[in-house]
DOKOL-656226 format. One line per 8 residues: number of its first residue (from 0); their letters; for each residue x, y, z of C-alpha. Coordinates in nm, 3 decimals, always signed. Layout:
# DOKOL-656226
NUM	a	X:Y:Z ~ ...;
END
This chain:
# DOKOL-656226
0	xxxxxxxx	-0.009:+0.001:+0.023 ~ +0.209:+0.280:-0.134 ~ +0.144:+0.683:-0.046 ~ -0.010:+0.522:+0.292 ~ +0.075:+0.795:+0.530 ~ -0.225:+1.031:+0.496 ~ -0.529:+1.115:+0.297 ~ -0.676:+0.822:+0.071;
8	xxxxxxxx	-0.393:+0.581:+0.093 ~ -0.444:+0.593:+0.499 ~ -0.836:+0.550:+0.466 ~ -0.753:+0.229:+0.231 ~ -0.493:+0.090:+0.460 ~ -0.729:+0.130:+0.761 ~ -1.011:-0.071:+0.529 ~ -0.789:-0.336:+0.504;
16	xxxxxxxx	-0.710:-0.367:+0.857 ~ -1.065:-0.351:+0.922 ~ -1.099:-0.643:+0.680 ~ -0.851:-0.873:+0.881 ~ -0.541:-0.825:+0.637 ~ -0.211:-0.761:+0.745 ~ -0.134:-0.417:+0.568 ~ +0.245:-0.297:+0.443;
24	xxxxxxxx	+0.206:+0.066:+0.473 ~ +0.442:+0.266:+0.237 ~ +0.563:+0.593:+0.272 ~ +0.878:+0.828:+0.135 ~ +1.011:+0.727:+0.465 ~ +0.939:+0.474:+0.794 ~ +0.900:+0.785:+1.003 ~ +0.584:+0.859:+0.795;
32	xxxxxxxx	+0.446:+0.561:+0.800 ~ +0.460:+0.441:+1.137 ~ +0.189:+0.662:+1.276 ~ -0.051:+0.483:+1.028 ~ +0.052:+0.144:+1.086 ~ +0.063:+0.179:+1.493 ~ -0.303:+0.331:+1.446 ~ -0.431:+0.055:+1.245;
40	xxxxxxxx	-0.252:-0.213:+1.437 ~ -0.413:-0.066:+1.771 ~ -0.709:-0.046:+1.620 ~ -0.796:-0.354:+1.484 ~ -0.504:-0.598:+1.598 ~ -0.367:-0.706:+1.277 ~ +0.005:-0.701:+1.166 ~ +0.056:-0.331:+1.023;
48	xxxxxxxx	+0.436:-0.233:+0.948 ~ +0.605:+0.049:+0.842 ~ +0.804:+0.108:+0.530 ~ +1.009:+0.362:+0.320 ~ +1.016:+0.332:-0.055 ~ +1.058:+0.604:-0.262 ~ +0.869:+0.472:-0.574 ~ +1.033:+0.656:-0.837;
56	xxxxxxxx	+1.387:+0.511:-0.761 ~ +1.347:+0.141:-0.888 ~ +1.612:-0.014:-0.623 ~ +1.432:+0.180:-0.367 ~ +1.132:-0.048:-0.474 ~ +1.334:-0.367:-0.518 ~ +1.480:-0.314:-0.177 ~ +1.140:-0.187:-0.006;
64	xxxxxxxx	+0.947:-0.507:-0.169 ~ +1.170:-0.748:-0.068 ~ +1.206:-0.628:+0.277 ~ +0.878:-0.652:+0.302 ~ +0.834:-1.007:+0.149 ~ +1.132:-1.110:+0.418 ~ +0.919:-0.940:+0.728 ~ +0.521:-1.020:+0.636;
72	xxxxxxxx	+0.539:-1.297:+0.381 ~ +0.433:-1.296:+0.027 ~ +0.238:-1.010:-0.139 ~ -0.093:-1.089:-0.229 ~ -0.236:-0.726:-0.279 ~ -0.070:-0.408:-0.438 ~ -0.240:-0.057:-0.411 ~ -0.059:+0.182:-0.645;
80	xxxxxxxx	-0.177:+0.529:-0.410 ~ +0.171:+0.719:-0.409 ~ +0.161:+1.058:-0.615 ~ +0.189:+1.420:-0.623 ~ +0.061:+1.703:-0.791 ~ +0.095:+2.062:-0.936 ~ -0.083:+2.358:-1.046 ~ +0.056:+2.591:-1.325;
88	xxxxxxxx	-0.038:+2.664:-1.696 ~ +0.170:+2.556:-1.961 ~ +0.414:+2.869:-2.034 ~ +0.493:+2.854:-1.689 ~ +0.548:+2.510:-1.586 ~ +0.876:+2.399:-1.474 ~ +1.013:+2.097:-1.672 ~ +1.169:+1.973:-1.368;
96	xxxxxxxx	+0.868:+2.021:-1.170 ~ +0.659:+1.835:-1.479 ~ +0.948:+1.547:-1.456 ~ +0.900:+1.468:-1.115 ~ +0.539:+1.395:-1.116 ~ +0.592:+1.177:-1.436 ~ +0.864:+0.954:-1.226 ~ +0.640:+0.929:-0.852;
104	xxxxxxxx	+0.254:+0.877:-1.050 ~ +0.369:+0.706:-1.360 ~ +0.702:+0.573:-1.324 ~ +0.662:+0.476:-0.904 ~ +0.321:+0.268:-1.083 ~ +0.520:+0.106:-1.349 ~ +0.857:-0.024:-1.081 ~ +0.585:-0.151:-0.793;
112	xxxxxxxx	+0.387:-0.347:-1.012 ~ +0.665:-0.504:-1.209 ~ +0.846:-0.586:-0.878 ~ +0.560:-0.686:-0.691 ~ +0.434:-0.914:-0.979 ~ +0.751:-1.079:-1.015 ~ +0.744:-1.173:-0.631 ~ +0.350:-1.306:-0.729;
120	xxxxxxxx	+0.460:-1.501:-1.003 ~ +0.776:-1.652:-0.840 ~ +0.550:-1.748:-0.527 ~ +0.259:-1.844:-0.750 ~ +0.027:-1.625:-0.597 ~ -0.345:-1.538:-0.754 ~ -0.253:-1.168:-0.703 ~ -0.444:-0.806:-0.748;
128	xxxxxxxx	-0.278:-0.496:-0.831 ~ -0.498:-0.148:-0.793 ~ -0.376:+0.171:-0.920 ~ -0.495:+0.475:-0.832 ~ -0.643:+0.655:-1.124 ~ -0.821:+1.031:-1.117 ~ -1.086:+1.176:-1.307 ~ -0.796:+1.410:-1.432;
136	xxxxxxxx	-0.702:+1.076:-1.653 ~ -1.025:+1.089:-1.856 ~ -1.119:+1.458:-1.811 ~ -0.863:+1.774:-1.912 ~ -0.823:+1.963:-1.613 ~ -0.658:+2.336:-1.650 ~ -0.311:+2.423:-1.540 ~ -0.258:+2.049:-1.421;
144	xxxxxxxx	-0.064:+1.904:-1.737 ~ +0.142:+1.650:-1.599 ~ -0.095:+1.534:-1.293 ~ -0.342:+1.517:-1.630 ~ -0.084:+1.321:-1.829 ~ +0.054:+1.115:-1.562 ~ -0.282:+1.007:-1.479 ~ -0.422:+0.905:-1.854;
152	xxxxxxxx	-0.107:+0.701:-1.891 ~ -0.196:+0.485:-1.552 ~ -0.528:+0.387:-1.683 ~ -0.407:+0.292:-2.040 ~ -0.095:+0.091:-1.835 ~ -0.357:-0.048:-1.634 ~ -0.528:-0.240:-1.927 ~ -0.168:-0.363:-2.096;
160	xxxxxxxx	-0.096:-0.468:-1.733 ~ -0.381:-0.676:-1.668 ~ -0.337:-0.847:-2.030 ~ +0.015:-0.898:-1.919 ~ -0.049:-1.082:-1.629 ~ -0.352:-1.262:-1.729 ~ -0.179:-1.600:-1.770 ~ -0.081:-1.560:-1.392;
168	xxxxxxxx	-0.407:-1.511:-1.238 ~ -0.315:-1.147:-1.142 ~ -0.555:-0.925:-1.191 ~ -0.514:-0.543:-1.261 ~ -0.781:-0.260:-1.239 ~ -0.802:+0.134:-1.128 ~ -1.024:+0.288:-0.949 ~ -1.018:+0.663:-1.060;
176	xxxxxxxx	-1.118:+0.874:-0.774 ~ -1.294:+1.256:-0.816 ~ -1.326:+1.531:-0.595 ~ -1.249:+1.358:-0.237 ~ -1.269:+1.547:+0.062 ~ -0.932:+1.502:+0.232 ~ -0.736:+1.651:+0.464 ~ -0.523:+1.822:+0.172;
184	xxxxxxxx	-0.825:+1.906:-0.027 ~ -0.998:+2.059:+0.289 ~ -0.720:+2.266:+0.372 ~ -0.723:+2.407:-0.024 ~ -1.115:+2.482:+0.054 ~ -1.004:+2.646:+0.389 ~ -0.728:+2.842:+0.210 ~ -0.997:+2.931:-0.117;
192	xxxxxxxx	-0.858:+2.740:-0.377 ~ -1.133:+2.532:-0.431 ~ -1.478:+2.631:-0.458 ~ -1.746:+2.386:-0.253 ~ -2.018:+2.548:-0.395 ~ -1.906:+2.524:-0.753 ~ -1.756:+2.190:-0.744 ~ -2.052:+2.047:-0.564;
200	xxxxxxxx	-2.288:+2.192:-0.846 ~ -2.092:+2.009:-1.060 ~ -2.122:+1.657:-0.907 ~ -2.453:+1.518:-1.014 ~ -2.454:+1.343:-0.673 ~ -2.409:+1.715:-0.529 ~ -2.130:+1.668:-0.272 ~ -1.736:+1.545:-0.207;
208	xxxxxxxx	-1.673:+1.205:-0.164 ~ -1.496:+1.084:+0.166 ~ -1.187:+0.850:+0.178 ~ -1.388:+0.566:+0.285 ~ -1.558:+0.576:-0.049 ~ -1.240:+0.511:-0.204 ~ -1.143:+0.257:+0.032 ~ -1.450:+0.081:-0.042;
216	xxxxxxxx	-1.393:+0.044:-0.414 ~ -1.062:-0.067:-0.367 ~ -1.141:-0.301:-0.137 ~ -1.364:-0.466:-0.345 ~ -1.177:-0.466:-0.674 ~ -0.920:-0.644:-0.455 ~ -1.141:-0.931:-0.353 ~ -1.254:-1.243:-0.462;
224	xxxxxxxx	-1.578:-1.118:-0.558 ~ -1.400:-0.943:-0.839 ~ -1.240:-1.216:-0.967 ~ -1.333:-1.179:-1.299 ~ -1.284:-0.812:-1.329 ~ -0.961:-0.684:-1.471 ~ -0.801:-0.413:-1.661 ~ -1.095:-0.165:-1.574;
232	xxxxxxxx	-1.117:+0.184:-1.448 ~ -1.384:+0.248:-1.253 ~ -1.453:+0.616:-1.151 ~ -1.571:+0.695:-0.788 ~ -1.664:+1.005:-0.829 ~ -2.071:+1.099:-0.792 ~ -2.094:+1.130:-1.174 ~ -1.871:+1.400:-1.266;
240	xxxxxx	-1.742:+1.173:-1.553 ~ -2.083:+1.042:-1.651 ~ -2.210:+1.443:-1.650 ~ -2.188:+1.605:-1.987 ~ -2.500:+1.847:-1.994 ~ -2.453:+2.213:-2.042;
END
């Protein structure tokens, strides 16, 4: 479970713990992941351990997943949630910032999926990989060229991963969140950078989603109840992408 230190990632880790699963809480450092691991272990009595992995660094991913397997056993589910953003118009967008977003949001998904799937194949595990995409991967958002590009690529990469891993009985799917009221989004609201009324008027269900909405979708698609679902991107967005009326 990458990007587990806060927000949607912490909610997904919590949901897996509620379901009785052992959880490897991955963040950029052990210190960042420790509070979430400690909390869910205390709340649910499951094994939850923190790990520090830089998903944009292939060697860090290899070492980190090796450590997870050594300490917690065979990996059965991978959730690729780690991601970063950036807001600037094209003419002002720093090329270094663009590269950073691609490295984390796109290369990070490739690195983790490749290494985890290699481990699953080696152990004969019929596993599940869930990538976290975004409605910004299917709909253009101004001033977010790197983020939109990375998430669109994640959606397409999910399909290819699913095809490549089907013979090994490893399913790959993507959950694409819409506007979710995380702590980070709440900070943007409080700072006046997100207009709640404007956004909610655009969402057919007329409200922001919550972290548990995304966690529930991830838990389902990773479970045996979705055993015949692979290569899909499922939007959890209150109808945002479906709405095309002006």
